[in-house]
N, C-alpha and C positions, 0 to 999 in steps of 0.2 A: 586489628591492625591499625596502623595510621599509610594514608597515603603517600608519606615519605616512603613509608617499606613497600609499597605495592609498586614506587617508580624505581625502586634498586629489583623487581622482577626479571628474570629472565627474559630475553630478547624471543622477537617471534621466532620460530620453531623449534620451540621445547615440548615437548608433550605433554599435554594435559590428560587426565584418567582416559579420555575417550576421545579425545578430539585434539586435531593437529591445528594450531595457530596459523601454521602456514597455509591454509583453508582459505585465510581472509583474505582479498585483494588487495594489494598492495599501495594501489591510490588512497584508498580509505586509510591503510596504514599510514601511510605519510601525512595528509591530511590530519588524519586526528593528532599524531606525534605533534605536531608545529599546535595543533591550537589547544591540548592538553600537558604536552608534555608526558605524556602517559603511555600512549599508544596502545597498539594490543598484543598485550604480553602476558606473559603465563603469570598466575600469582599465586604465592605459596599456600595464603590461605583465603576463604573466600572475602573479596572484596568489604568494606566496608558499605551501606547503604544510602548516605550521600555522594560517596565516589560514583558508586556504581551509576545512580538514575542522574547524578552531575554526565555521566558520559552519553551514557543515552539522550538526553538532553541537545549535548555538543551536535551527537552523530546525526540527531533528527533535526538540526538547525541548517547543519554542512549538507544533510541529503535533499532536502524538502522545505524550503522555505517558505512555501504556502500551508505545508502541514502543521511548519511551527509555528507560524500566526496562528491559524485557526485552534489549536488546541490552548493559543495563551487564553480565550476566554472562559476556560473548563475551570472549575475548583483546584486548586492546588492539586489534591492525592489523586483526583484522576488525571489531571494534565500530567503529571511526571509516570503516572503509571500506561495512558496511552502511549508516551512516547517512550516506554521502556518496549511495549510491544512494535511500536514502530521498528524500531533500533534493529528487534529481535528480526524483524519482517525483511528489514534492508539487508541482514547479512545474510539471511537464509536466503533471500533472490541473488545477492551476490557470489553465491557458492558457485552456482549455476553459470553465471556469465564470466568471472575471472579468471584470465587466460591463465593456460599451463596449468592447471589445479586439475587435481585425480577427482575431477566432478561429481561423479556416482559415490567414490567410497568417502568423500567429505563429506557428502548429504547425508549419509547414512549416518556417520559420523556423531553430524551437527543433531540430527533426529534423536538418537540416543543420548547424548548429551540432554540436548532439551527434557527430555524427558526427567530427569533428575529432581532431588528439591534442592533446593536454593544453600545448604548448606554443603552440598555437594561438589557445589560450582567453582568454577575458578575464572570465568571471565566474565566482565562486570554487565556485558547484555546479558546473558544466561543467568544468573545471578540474580539481575534487577526483573527478569519478565519470570522467573520461576519463583518470586514473591510474588509475582503481581498476579500469574497464574492461580497460585493457589488463596490470593486474598480475594479474587473475586469467583473463585467455581470454577475457571473456564474449562468449557466442555472438552474433554481430550481429545476427542474425535475433530473440532474443529482442525487444533493446530496441525496433525495429522495429515487433514484434506490439504491445508495450505500447505505442506512440506511436499505433500504428492503431486500439486498444482506445479511448485515449482522443477519438481523433478521431470513434467514432463516435456519443459523444453530442453532435456538432455534425448530426449528420441523421437519428440515430433515438431516435424519444420513447416507443416502445411497445415489445413483443415479443411475439408472438404465443403461444410456445410456450417450456414450458423448453430445449429442447433450444436454440432460436434463445439467448436469454439464458445460455446455458451458453458460447456464444463469446466473448461479450460477457466474462464471468465468466474464462474463459482469458486472453482477450488483456490484462485492467486485472490480475488478481491472481495469476493460475497463473505468468506470465509473471513475475510479483516474487517466488515460490516461488523458480522455476528458476533465477535468478540468484543470489539468496538460498544458494543450493546450492553452487553454482560457490564464491561465497567462505568458507561457513564450510569444504566439503569433505566429503568420505563417508569414513566407516571404511575401504573400500577400494574399488577399481576394476574389482571384478568386474562383469561383464555382469548378474547377477544381482543383486546391490546396488546397481548403476545406475539397472535397468529399476526394482527397485520404489521408490527415492529418487523417481525423477520421474514413477513414476505416482501415487504419495501428493502429491509438492509441486503435479501438477494438479488434484489432485481437494481436497485443502485448500487450497488457493487457491478454488475454488468456493465451499467451505465458508466464507471469508473475507468476501468478495464476497457472499453473497446474507447473509450475518448483516451486514455494511453496510448492503443493500440494505434489508432490516429495520428497521433502526435508523433510518434518515433518508427513510422513504415521506413525510414531511410536507414536509419538505427539498425532496424530490427533487420533490415535486406544485407548491412553488412556483418550481420553475424549468421546470415544462413536460413533467415525465417522470414516467414508470411504468415501474417496472423488473418489477413483478408479472407472472407472465408473464398473459395475458387469459384462457388457456384455464383458467388456476388460480380466475381471478375466476368465469369463466360456471361450475365447478364447486361455487363455493357459491353461485349465484344471486346473485351479488353483482355490481354494474357499474360502470363508472367513473364514471356519478354519482354513486354513492355515496362512491368514493372523492376522488372531489372534492371534496365535502359533508364529510369526515370522519365520515363515519358509524361507531360502533364499536358493531354489535351483533352477535347469536349469529353473524349468518353469517362478519364481518370475523374475529371472533375465532377460527373454525372454519378461516377461511381463515391466519391468521397462524399459528393450530397447524401445520396441515399444513406451512406453508414453514418452521416452526421444526424440526420433526420431520426434515423432512427436510435441514436445516444439522446436527441432530445426529449424522444417520446419515452422514453424508460425515465430519463429524469423528471419528468412533470405527473408521468401516471402516478409517482411512489412518493411526491417530496410534501406532501400532508401528513405523510405518516410520520415525518419529524414531532411533529405533537405528541407522540408514543413517550417518548421521550422524558426523562426529568427537565424540569423549564432549566435548569443553570446548564443542560448541557447542550439547548439545541441551537445556542447561535455559534459554537463551536462547530456542530455536525454541517451547519447550515452554510457556515463561511467557507468549510470544505468542497462541500459540492458545489456550489455554484465558484466560488473560484476554482475549482479547477474544469467545471462545464466551461468555464470563460476560454480553454484553449480551443473550443470547438468555434466561437465565434473570431478568434485571432488563425485558427488554419484558414478559415476563407477570408478575414483578411491578408493572408500571406497571397491571395491565388494559388491557395491548395498546393503550394510548395512543400512537400513534409520529407522532400529529397536531400534538401539544401540547409533549408531552415526550422529551427525547431521553433514550433510555435509558443508562447511564455506570457504571462501577463508580466509589465514591471512592478515592483514593490508599491512604487504612489498608484499607480493601476487599482493594485489590491487593496490597498489602504483606501480609495479613495469609493471603495465598492463593499465597504462592509456597513456605512450606514443605511443602504437600498436592501443588502441580506438581514439588518436590524430588521426595518420597516416588515419585511417579507413574513417574519419570527412572528412579528408580531398578529400579521394577517390569517395565521393557522387557526384551522377549527379545532375546539377544545379536545383536550384529550380523551374526554368522557365521551365524546359522540364517537368514539371507535369502539365503545363498551355495544355499542347499537346498532351499528351501522356498517356498511363499506365502504368509506371514505377514500 
């Protein structure tokens, strides 16, 4: 089927076999319609691969410029597959946060639809993702856990301990690293290398999600969610009422420094395991980690104001950091070292 046929497909709101396109947030719809003239539309037949993967690439570029830049360093097939996976994750997460949606029902329908093969898909993201899932034999349980993590946002608004928060971080972020590991591939399949890569992907996922949480304190408050562990607030004599009021005093700064140091420690302890990946995938993963890690420094530069300012790196700052990231990759231990040691 040609893309012209796709562009004549029905408007949002038409029912697919088991998923309503009304589930997708209007902001993404309007943006993607402007960018590709395709929008989030029901398709009479599975979309052509080229269209579906380009759709995912456009959505990735629209949603995360850092991830889009990082994945540019991957070989073509891995690059388009990773971006298909990102698009799937993006829309899964948006189902939970979009206003005026039947969140639980939509998420369940999306879960069921995502299990189907590519030939049964009528949405470009689901089509590209189903192809990617089957091509790389992605373990089914990882995607179920990822969707379970997104579902936690529907019922859980507070986390008492960091141990509780780690469960959430594993489901929404560590699973992403573990799936990406299947797509990018490992240096070899020896038990030691697989175990080291699995452990590092799990911990780096927690670090990335914690970074995301620290950046988005203000945005999450607006949604009624507090991800900072309540035990940590008490540790610094900082109350939930203080957080709701946006109090940025010495107590809050100490709390944020504590969480930032926790994230840095996770990055540092697991960075070297990137050597377990195939050489052609290391720069992409290293760039994704270090560019996102840069948000932590920007939070400090912003005097810990995460209530009214969104910490980020500019495009020029990201590009300027790539040579340094390349040098860090070059200094990693040889992957063979992971066969005989616990680096």
